[in-house]
N, C-alpha and C positions, 0 to 999 in steps of 0.2 A: 230558718234559712229560706231564702227566696231563690228559686231555680227557674231560669229561662232556658228553654231547650228548643233548638231548631226553629227559632222564630223567623217567619217569612211574611212579607206583605207586598202584594201587588196592588197598584192603582191602575186598573185596566191592564194594559200590557207593560206598564212601567214597574220594574222591580225596585221597590224603595228600601226594603230590608231583606237581606239575603242570608237566610239560614244561620242566624247567630245564636250562640249559647254562652251563658255565663251564670255564675252564682253570686249572691250577696250573703255574706256570713252574718251571724248574730253579732250585734254591737260593732258593726263595721260601717265606715263611710267609703262608698265607692264612687270615684269620680267618673263622669261619663263625658268624654271629649270627642269633638269632631267639628269640621268646618260647617258652614251653612249648607243645608241640603244633604248632610251626611246620613240622615235617618234617625237622629237622636230623639226628636220630639215624637216621631211616629212610633219608635220603640217604646218610649215611656207611655204614650197613649194606649198602646196594646197591653203593656204590663198592668195598667190600671183598669183595663176592660172598657175604656172609652172608645177604642177602635177595635173592630173585629180583626183577627189575624187570618191570613190566608192559610198558614200552616204553623204548627208548633204548639208548645204548651208553656204556660206560666203557672208556677205553683207557689202560692203565698202561705208559708207556714202550714203546709199540708193540705191546702185547699186550692183546687184548680180554678183559675179565674173564669174559665168558660163553663165548666160543669157546675160549680158552686159559687156563682158571682157574688151573692149577698154575703155569704160567710167570708169569702176572700177579701171583699172590699172593706169589711169591718176592720181589717188589719192595716188599711192603707190610708195615709194622709197625703194629699196631693196638692202641690202648688205649681200650676202651669206657668208658662212664660208670661202670659197675660193674666193677671190675677182675676179670679172669677167673682168680682164684687159687683154689687148693685149700687150704682152711683146715687140714687135717690133715697137710699136707706142711711140711717145713722150707723156708726160703727157698732155700737152696742146692740142695736136692733138687728143688724146683719148677723152678728155672731150668735145671737139668740136664735135667729132663723136657721142658721147652719147647725146649731146644736139640736134643734128639732128634727131637721132633715136626717141627721146622723143617729136619731133615736136614742140620744143620751138620756138616761133616766132623769126625771125632773129634779129629784133630790141632789143630783150631781152637777146640774147645768151651771149653776151660779159659780161653784168652785172651779169648774173647767174653764169657764169664760174669764173669770178673774185671773186664773193662772196664765192663760194665753195673753191677756192684756198686760200683765206684769212682765212676762218674758219678752214681749215685743215692744214694751214701753209705749203703750197706746192710751194710757189713762187720761192724759191731757186732751186727747181728741176723741174720746169714747162717745161723746154725745154730739159730735159734729157730723154733718152730711159727708158721705164718702166722696161725692163729686167735688167738694171744696178742699179736699186734702191734696197735698203734694204727691208726686209720683212715688216718692220713697215711702210715704205713709200708706198709700194704697197697696204697695208691695208688702208692707208689714201686716196690713189687715188680711191680705190673702194668705200670708204665712200663718197668721193666728188661726184662721179657719182650718188649716191643715193639721194643726196640733190638737184641735178639739176631738174628744173621744179617746185621747192617749193611744193612737195607733202604734203598732209595733214597727211598722215600715213606713218611712217617709220618702216621697219622691219630690225633689226640689229642682225645678227647671229654671235656671237663671235667677236665683232668689235675691241677688244683690243688685239687680238692674235698677238704676235710678236712685240708688242710695248714695249719700255723701260718704267721704272716707271714714268718718267716725261711726256712722251707721253700719258701714261694711264691716268694721272691726267688731261691732256688737253682734252682728248676725253670724260672723265667723265663730265667735265665742259660743253663741247659742247652738250652732250646729255641732261644735265639739262636745258641748254638754249633753246634747241629745244622744250622742253615741253611748252613753251609760245605760240607756234603757231602750234604744231603738236601733234599727238598721236603716241606713240612709243611702239613697242614690242621689248624687249631687252633680247637676250639669251646669257648666259655665264656659263662657268663651274666654274668661280671664284666667290664664294658666297659673298665675301667682296664687290665686285663691285656691285652686285645686291642690297645688303644692302645699299650701298652708293647712288644709283640713283633711285631706283624703288619705286613707290607708293604702288603697290600690286604685288603679285607673283602668278603664276600658277606653281604648281609642278606636273610633269607628269612622269610616269614610266610604261613601257610595254604597251604603247599606251593608258593608262588610267589616268585621272586626279585624283590626290591624295589630292590636296588642292588648294583652291583659297581664298586668304585673304591678309591683310596687314601683313608685317613682324612682327610688334608689336603684333598683335593678334595671329599669329602662335606661336611665342615664348612664349606668355602668356598662351595659351590654351593647348599646347602639354604636355602630361604627361611623364616626364622623370624620373630622379633619386630621386626626392623629398628629397633633402639634404639641411640642414641648417648648415651654418658655424658659429662657435662661438669662440671668443677670450676673455679670462678673465685673470686677474692677478692670478698667481698660489700661492695664499695665503695658500691653504691647498693641500693635496695630490690628485693625479689623481683619485683614486677610490672614494674619497668622492665627488669631483666635478662631476664625472660621475653619481654617485647615485642621486645627486641633479637634474642634467639635466634630467635624465631618469624618475624622479618622476613627471615631467611635463606631463600632459595628451596629448597623441598623438605621443609621441616620441617612437622610436622602439629600436635603438641600436647605440652605438658609433662605427662608421665605420673606423675612422682614428683619430690619435691624435699625437701632437708633442709639445715640450717645448723649448723655446728659450728666453734667457734674462728675465726670470721671467714671460713670457707670455705663457699661455697654449692655444693651438689651437686645437679645436675638430670639427669633421664633424659628424653630427647626422642624421641618416635616420629617417623618420617619417612615420606614418601610414596614408594612404589616400592622398588626394590632397589639404587639407585646410592648406597650409603652413603658412598663415598669423596668423591663430588662434593658431597653435602650437608654432610659433615664440613668440607670446605674452605670452603663457603659460610658455615658457622657461625663458623669461624676469622676469616674476613674481616669478618663483621658485628661480632664482639666487638672485634677489633683497631681497627676504624674508630671505635668508641665508647669507646676507651681503657679497656676492661675487661681486668684482669690475668688471663690464662689460666694455670691450674695444670695442667690435663689435659683433653684431649678424646680419647675412645677409642670405637671401634665395638664394641658387644657382639657377640661371636661365639658361635655355637652350639658346644657340645661334642658328643662322640660320643653321650652319652645323649639329647640333644635330637634329634640327627639320627636316631637309632634309633627314638625314639617317633614322630617325624614320618613316617618311611618305613613302619613297620609298621602305621600307621593309615590308610595310603592304601587306597582301594577296591580290592578284588580283582577279577580277571577272573571274570565269572560265566558258567558254562556253561549253555547252554540244554538243554532236555530232549533235543532232537535231538542236540546235541553229546555228551551223556552216553551216549545209546544207541549212537552211532557209536563212542565210546571203548570201551564195553563189548563191542561186536561185534569191535573190533580185538583186545581181550583174549581173547575166546572166539570165534574165527572159525568153529568148528564149529556154533555156534548160528546164526550168520548164514547158513551154507550150508543148514542144516536149514530155516530160515524161507524161504529162496529156493525150496527144493524144494517146500515146501507151497504157495507161491504158484503155482508152475508147475503143480502138480497141480490 
């Protein structure tokens, strides 16, 4: 298991990541979502030990990334948003170089490299210069280096950027397959990809966690428009059907309607959040008035709606006193100097 606790990062006086905590379970794919500037890449860079943290701890399978960086990093495979490739090296040459850097035993290097090349379908370009590859192939080469050494924990920052639709499907399948033996944190701006591969998601904005849950629970629990869609045979006029629907307890108003080939479609807003009860009330009202029902359905939010709703929630605001205390925690020598001056 990977544990991130109270992770905080200041750039000077700018608070980029604000006291976030979450866990990644064994054999789990965790989606990491947020708008540009939310703190995603900063967080992932701290988890890998690439950036020092201002405060907090990251524990990778029992090893603290700060106290035991070499042991912790042996369990990490990292694909940053910009692949860490050397353009003047050939693909095979680069992967051999990465295998040496990772101190993979000589007896295992060939099989490790062959496995990564096979998984990422790089065989046909394995002896080409990286600078002559397409953006999609460069991305796959970066992904291949992350797999070398068979790390238990993989961090993938936008792994499908620049890939064509067929390549995206292949990478999705690879990520799903990796779940059998690895824990994965997967960051993407493409929410459909996150929905397709992730078990849970963390949504972050302005350095703060807005939600941690399964996609199903987020879509179920978020309060959005509270709309019920209704289709009925238009056996009577619109005003009469509208009156019948609005007589059902919990309905509010007809927000939209249309008629086509004898079918009347209405969108009804409701009061409160108990859409199931109101839906049943509408059923009962229509049936008691002999209206032929074609369909009654609850409009459910998708991940895009959930994401927009959550990232627009108000952030926790630090007072000036809070900021001073945080800065003093970051630079304790300044605090001691100020105390000495006061004593004098």
